[in-house]
Each structure stands twice: as C-alpha cells, then as structure tokens.
C-alpha positions in Angstrom: 73.8 113.1 91.7 75.8 116.1 92.9 75.4 119.5 91.2 79.1 119.4 90.3 78.7 116.1 88.5 75.7 117.4 86.6 77.7 120.4 85.6 80.5 118.1 84.3 77.9 116.1 82.3 76.5 119.3 80.8 80.1 120.2 79.8 80.5 116.9 78.0 77.1 117.2 76.2 78.3 118.9 73.0 76.1 120.9 70.7 76.0 119.5 67.1 76.3 122.4 64.7 76.8 120.4 61.5 76.9 116.7 60.7 80.5 116.2 62.0 81.1 119.5 63.7 80.4 120.0 67.4 80.7 122.9 69.9 81.6 122.5 73.5 81.7 125.1 76.3 84.7 125.7 78.5 85.2 126.6 82.1 88.0 127.9 84.2 90.2 125.4 86.0 92.8 126.0 88.7 95.2 127.6 86.2 94.0 130.3 83.7 93.5 127.9 80.8 91.3 125.1 79.7 91.9 121.8 81.7 93.4 119.3 79.3 91.2 116.5 80.5 88.2 118.5 79.5 89.4 119.0 75.9 90.3 115.3 75.6 87.0 114.1 77.0 85.0 116.5 74.8 87.0 115.4 71.7 86.2 111.8 72.5 82.5 112.6 72.8 82.6 114.2 69.4 84.3 111.2 67.8 82.0 108.8 69.6 78.8 110.6 68.3 79.8 109.7 64.7 80.3 106.0 65.4 77.7 103.2 65.6 76.6 102.4 69.1 77.9 98.8 68.9 81.5 100.0 68.5 83.3 101.0 71.7 86.4 103.1 72.1 89.5 101.0 72.6 92.2 103.6 72.2 93.0 107.3 71.8 96.1 109.3 71.0 96.2 113.0 71.4 98.4 116.1 71.3 97.9 119.3 73.2 98.9 122.0 70.7 98.1 125.4 72.4 96.7 126.5 75.7 92.9 126.7 75.5 91.0 129.9 76.3 88.6 129.0 79.2 86.4 132.0 78.3 85.5 130.8 74.8 83.7 127.8 73.3 85.7 125.1 71.4 84.7 123.8 68.0 85.4 120.1 67.3 85.6 118.9 63.7 85.5 115.1 63.2 87.1 113.4 60.2 85.7 110.0 59.4 89.0 108.3 58.6 87.9 104.7 58.3 84.8 102.5 58.8 85.9 98.9 58.6 84.2 95.6 59.4 85.5 95.6 62.9 87.2 98.9 63.6 86.3 102.5 63.1 88.8 105.4 63.2 88.1 109.0 63.8 90.3 112.1 63.9 89.2 115.2 65.8 90.7 118.7 65.7 89.7 121.2 68.4 89.7 124.8 67.3 89.5 128.2 69.2 89.9 131.6 67.7 90.7 130.1 64.3 93.6 128.0 65.5 93.9 124.3 66.4 94.5 123.7 70.1 94.2 120.0 70.3 94.3 116.9 68.0 92.9 113.5 68.8 92.8 110.2 67.0 90.5 107.5 68.4 89.7 103.9 67.4 86.5 102.0 68.1 85.9 98.3 67.8 83.0 95.9 67.8 83.1 93.3 70.7 84.8 90.0 70.0 86.2 87.1 71.9 89.9 86.5 72.1 93.0 85.7 74.2 92.8 87.2 77.7 95.5 88.0 80.3 96.4 91.0 82.4 99.0 92.4 84.8 97.9 91.8 88.4 96.4 94.7 90.4 98.9 96.1 92.9 98.1 96.2 96.6 96.1 99.2 97.7 93.9 100.0 100.7 90.2 100.1 100.6 89.2 103.5 99.2 86.5 104.0 101.9 89.3 104.0 104.6 91.1 107.0 102.9 90.7 110.7 103.6 88.1 112.5 101.5 88.9 115.9 99.9 87.0 117.6 102.6 89.1 115.9 105.3 92.3 116.9 103.5 91.3 120.6 103.5 93.7 121.7 106.3 96.6 120.1 104.4 95.5 121.9 101.2 95.4 125.2 103.0 98.8 124.6 104.7 100.4 123.7 101.3 99.0 126.5 99.2 98.6 129.2 101.7 95.9 130.8 99.6 92.2 130.1 100.3 91.1 131.3 96.9 93.5 128.9 95.1 92.3 126.0 97.3 88.7 126.9 96.6 89.4 126.8 92.8 91.2 123.5 93.1 88.4 121.9 95.0 85.7 123.3 92.7 87.7 121.9 89.7 87.6 118.5 91.2 84.2 118.6 92.9 82.6 116.2 90.3 85.1 113.5 91.3 85.6 111.7 94.6 89.4 111.4 94.4 91.3 109.9 97.3 95.1 109.7 97.6 96.6 106.5 98.9 99.9 108.2 99.9 100.8 111.9 100.5 100.2 113.9 97.4 103.0 116.2 96.0 101.7 119.3 97.7 102.1 117.5 101.1 105.6 116.3 100.2 107.5 119.4 99.3 111.3 119.0 99.8 110.9 115.3 100.4 111.9 113.4 97.2 110.6 109.9 97.1 109.9 107.0 94.6 108.0 108.4 91.6 105.0 106.3 92.2 101.5 107.3 93.4 98.1 105.8 93.7 94.6 107.4 93.8 91.2 105.9 93.9 88.5 107.8 92.0 84.9 107.7 91.0 82.3 110.2 90.0 80.6 112.1 92.8 77.3 110.5 92.2 75.7 107.6 90.3 75.0 107.6 86.6 71.8 106.1 85.4 68.9 106.5 83.0 69.5 107.9 79.5 73.0 109.1 80.4 74.2 105.7 81.5 76.1 104.5 78.3 79.6 103.0 77.8 80.9 106.1 75.9 80.2 108.4 78.8 82.1 106.2 81.3 85.1 106.2 79.0 84.9 110.0 78.5 84.7 110.6 82.2 87.7 108.4 82.9 89.5 110.3 80.1 88.6 113.6 81.9 90.0 112.3 85.3 93.1 110.7 83.8 94.7 114.2 83.2 94.3 115.2 86.9 97.1 113.5 88.7 99.3 111.5 86.2 102.2 113.9 86.0 102.2 114.3 89.8 104.4 111.2 89.9 107.1 113.2 88.1 107.1 115.8 90.9 107.4 113.2 93.7 110.9 112.2 92.5 112.1 115.8 93.0 110.1 116.8 96.1 108.2 119.5 94.2 104.8 120.6 95.4 102.8 121.0 92.2 101.5 123.1 89.4 99.7 125.6 91.7 102.4 126.1 94.3 104.7 127.9 91.8 107.8 125.6 92.3 107.2 124.0 88.9 105.7 125.0 85.6 104.0 122.3 83.5 101.6 121.5 80.7 100.4 118.3 79.0 102.1 117.6 75.6 100.5 114.3 74.6 98.2 111.7 76.0 97.4 108.1 75.1 94.9 105.7 76.5 93.9 102.1 75.8 90.6 100.8 77.1 90.9 97.1 77.8 87.8 96.0 79.7 84.4 97.4 80.6 84.2 99.6 83.7 82.0 102.2 85.3 83.2 105.7 86.2 80.8 105.9 89.1 82.4 102.9 90.8 85.8 102.9 92.5 88.8 102.8 90.1 92.4 102.5 91.2 94.8 104.8 89.3 98.3 103.3 89.8 100.8 105.8 88.4 104.6 106.1 88.0 107.2 108.2 86.2 110.0 106.2 84.5 111.8 109.3 83.2 112.1 113.1 83.3 114.7 114.9 81.1 115.0 117.9 78.7 112.2 119.8 80.5 109.8 117.0 80.0 108.4 114.3 82.3 106.7 111.0 81.4 103.9 109.4 83.4 102.5 106.0 82.8 99.6 104.3 84.7 97.2 101.4 84.9 93.6 101.8 86.0 91.9 98.9 87.7 88.4 98.2 88.8 87.9 97.5 92.5 87.6 93.8 91.9 91.0 93.7 90.1 90.3 93.9 86.4 92.7 96.0 84.3 90.5 98.5 82.6 92.8 101.2 81.1 96.4 101.9 80.4 97.5 105.6 80.2 100.7 107.2 79.1 101.3 111.0 79.1 104.2 113.3 78.6 104.3 116.9 79.7 106.4 120.0 80.1 107.9 120.0 83.5 110.1 123.0 84.2 111.6 124.6 87.3 111.0 128.3 87.2 114.2 130.5 86.9 
C-alpha cells in the first residue's frame, strides 16, 4: 500500500467523540479549501458507523453549504432518522467554527433479491494501456505553467491511480468538444485485512467521485480547469446511488457527461462500471461554474 493511500485511509478514520458525534481531520487540496470529496466521504463514514454491519449504503444526497477550512478539524453530527426492517436512514451535518459547511442524507439497506437489469457499459480502452499520472507530467506542467501548482495537484490525487481515456480539460484549452469524458480509477494500492470492508470501498468511491465529474462541463466550452484560472467553480450538491458491489482497489470506469450548463451552474452525471461491465454507481452533481470577469 502506498503512503498516500494510507494517509487517505487515516483521513477517513474518524474519531468518535460522543455516541453519534465524530471528528475528522482536514488537509489542503489544490485550492485553498477542503476538497468536497473528503467531506462527503467522511460524512458517509460517520453515518455508516451508526448502522448495523449487515446494512449497506445504497444512496446519498448532499449539499455543500460553505467552503471548508482545510486548517481545522470538522465535526460530524449524526441524526438517526429511521431504523426500519429493511432500510436505515441517517442525516449528517458537518460543522466548522460553529457553522454547518455540509449536509448529507444517506440510506442503507439489508441485502435482498429482486429484479435486475442495467445500462450496458460503454466502450473504453484497457486502463493498463493509458498514460499514468507520472507519464502525463509534461502535459500538466505545460498546461499550468507552475510547478508548485502541479505538485499540489499530484499530491492531492496521489492515493488514486486515475487515468484519462481522452485529453483532460487542461490539455484541451480553446478546443470545445462534446461534454463527455471517461477516466479509469482505483486506489493506489490494495485494501486488505481489517480495513477491507464494504463501507470503506463505498466511501473511497465517494471521495474520488468529486474529482473529475464537473470537468465534462468545461469540455463543452474549451476551458482548462479550476486551477488554470479561466473558470471559477465549486460543488453545490452531490447524489450517488450504489447499485452493485464493487472494490475501490480494482479498476472502475467513470463515464461522465454534462447535459446542461446555465445560470452560472453546470450539471454533471455519470455511471461507474466495474471492469467486467457491472453498473456499480450512478452519480449526479451540480456546481457553480463561472467565467472570471
């Protein structure tokens, strides 16, 4: 296991300070605020730790309320909304400096048999044939022109082996194209032993899901990205549905598109497939997407 992955696992290992109150640490991302995927994943960890082990997360719905302070811990308070025969519902509020910064509702379900169908997995190349982040380093440096920024970006993603199928937004500046993108991802190391539990895989996928989804909005307008300065953005809300079991340490295809952008907001929607073609997750996110004046 890489040191970067171990650091991410430590970040998701919340401290219980009361029965339904947890504290998580923060760390700086590429921009000077807490990475949204971190808050969402930590909130789901908090919710999951109040739910019986035989009930697995099947959906979450969240709102980003304020920018998080990466230099301060975050307190997560869990409200036990409902414990039914098949479903369990939890509400989580993340607080910093006395103010809520994030709100999440999550639902958990016991396993049961039922009807089964899915959308087919779209064509995608073998992830092992695609450029690694290290191999893309010259393109990162050319796009951002600032070695310190590139270093922060790579450090922020070091726990994840993420490979673009097509050119990412930062390599497509001034070249508008169809607002669709694909990336393969998996953790940068295997998960085993005591940490190998279904909730952790779901939380890690939640963490990664906020990394690239709104990039599809940028592609339609030939904009380079959140760090290049030609667009300003932030996540507004985030929803995920977990359909079938998966492992975050095995390749997952993140097939993303943007059906709409208007009013200073952009919408991204995506499906996440296992390498053998099972539809594992559906994701929808809206964010602020503004052109600087």
